[in-house]
C-alpha distance (Angstrom), angle and dihedral (degrees) to the residues before:
residue distance angle dihedral
M1 . . .
E2 3.78 . .
S3 3.78 91.8 .
V4 3.83 90.5 54.6
V5 3.82 89.9 53.4
F6 3.78 92.0 52.9
I7 3.82 94.5 42.5
F8 3.80 89.6 54.5
S9 3.82 90.6 44.9
L10 3.79 90.5 50.4
I11 3.82 92.8 51.3
D12 3.81 91.0 46.4
C13 3.79 90.7 48.4
C14 3.82 90.3 52.6
A15 3.80 89.1 54.3
L16 3.82 90.7 48.8
I17 3.81 90.8 49.9
F18 3.79 88.9 51.9
L19 3.81 90.3 50.3
S20 3.80 92.2 49.2
V21 3.80 91.0 51.9
Y22 3.82 89.7 46.8
F23 3.81 90.4 52.1
I24 3.81 91.3 49.5
I25 3.81 93.4 48.6
T26 3.81 93.5 46.7
L27 3.80 93.3 47.1
S28 3.80 91.7 47.8
D29 3.81 89.2 50.6
L30 3.79 88.0 54.3
E31 3.79 90.8 47.6
C32 3.81 91.0 52.9
D33 3.85 91.8 45.0
Y34 3.81 94.6 -117.1
I35 3.81 89.8 129.9
N36 3.78 132.1 22.4
A37 3.79 124.5 -108.9
R38 3.81 95.6 -108.7
S39 3.81 95.8 55.3
C40 3.81 91.6 41.9
C41 3.79 93.2 52.6
S42 3.79 93.8 44.6
K43 3.82 90.1 51.5
L44 3.80 92.7 48.8
N45 3.81 97.0 42.0
K46 3.80 88.9 55.4
W47 3.83 89.0 64.7
V48 3.83 100.8 40.8
V49 3.82 95.0 87.1
P50 3.85 95.4 46.2
E51 3.82 88.8 50.0
L52 3.79 90.1 49.2
I53 3.80 92.6 48.7
G54 3.81 94.0 44.8
H55 3.76 94.6 51.5
T56 3.81 94.7 41.8
V57 3.81 92.1 50.5
V58 3.81 91.6 54.5
T59 3.80 91.4 46.7
V60 3.82 92.5 51.0
L61 3.82 90.4 44.0
M62 3.81 90.9 55.2
F63 3.81 89.7 48.3
V64 3.81 92.8 50.4
S65 3.80 93.4 45.2
L66 3.84 90.2 49.4
H67 3.81 98.1 -119.3
W68 3.79 93.6 145.9
F69 3.80 100.2 176.4
I70 3.80 93.9 52.3
F71 3.80 90.5 42.6
L72 3.81 91.7 53.1
L73 3.80 90.2 46.0
N74 3.83 92.1 52.8
L75 3.81 97.1 40.6
P76 3.85 98.9 79.6
V77 3.82 93.5 49.4
A78 3.81 92.4 46.2
S79 3.80 89.9 47.7
W80 3.80 90.8 49.7
N81 3.82 91.5 51.0
I82 3.81 91.3 50.1
Y83 3.81 91.7 46.0
R84 3.81 92.4 51.1
F85 3.80 91.9 48.7
V86 3.81 94.8 46.9
M87 3.83 96.0 44.3
V88 3.83 96.7 57.1
P89 3.83 106.0 132.3
S90 3.77 116.2 -117.4
G91 3.77 111.2 -98.3
N92 3.79 94.1 33.7
M93 3.78 120.5 118.0
G94 3.80 91.0 -126.7
V95 3.79 138.5 -69.5
F96 3.80 87.8 -36.6
D97 3.82 109.8 50.1
P98 3.83 119.6 -173.3
T99 3.81 94.1 -147.2
E100 3.80 93.6 54.2
I101 3.81 104.8 31.5
H102 3.81 93.9 91.0
N103 3.83 93.8 42.9
R104 3.82 124.3 94.1
G105 3.80 94.0 -2.7
Q106 3.80 94.7 -67.1
L107 3.78 91.2 146.2
K108 3.81 90.9 58.2
S109 3.80 92.2 46.1
H110 3.83 91.8 49.1
M111 3.81 89.1 49.2
K112 3.81 91.7 48.8
E113 3.80 90.9 48.5
A114 3.81 91.3 50.8
M115 3.82 90.5 50.2
I116 3.81 92.0 49.6
K117 3.81 91.0 48.8
L118 3.80 90.4 49.5
G119 3.81 90.6 53.5
F120 3.79 91.3 46.0
H121 3.81 93.1 49.7
L122 3.81 91.4 48.0
L123 3.79 89.5 52.7
C124 3.82 90.1 48.5
F125 3.81 90.8 47.4
F126 3.79 92.5 59.6
M127 3.80 91.5 42.3
Y128 3.81 91.3 52.4
L129 3.80 91.1 44.7
Y130 3.81 91.6 52.6
S131 3.81 91.8 45.4
M132 3.80 91.6 47.6
I133 3.80 92.2 52.0
L134 3.79 90.8 46.4
A135 3.83 91.3 49.4
L136 3.81 92.1 48.1
I137 3.80 91.5 50.5
N138 3.82 92.1 47.9
D139 3.82 92.7 49.1
């Protein structure tokens, strides 16, 4: 049972790594003026909810399977994703808004956040991989 939890977490983490890289590439395209702000934000906002769901599912799964350290490691990032999604001002297109993305350095902060999430998901990937191997050996 434990190995199934970590196999699912590993697959989900791979998808989250892919999303983080996609966010970084799309934001860097916007920074270099390869795409306009409206198309960039619509592309990114399409993937905010799947990222939120993917990370929250893994966090809840670790809570249910009683892996407290991994749960406590995932909880702040899941909470941050939920907070960002809930606190979108009314009238905005989503978490990424084309009218505000160039104001007050939001582009740089979104890029920094995507980089931090990529590092976090890479760390989690190797943790899940190690835990999966350990669970498969113990079974």
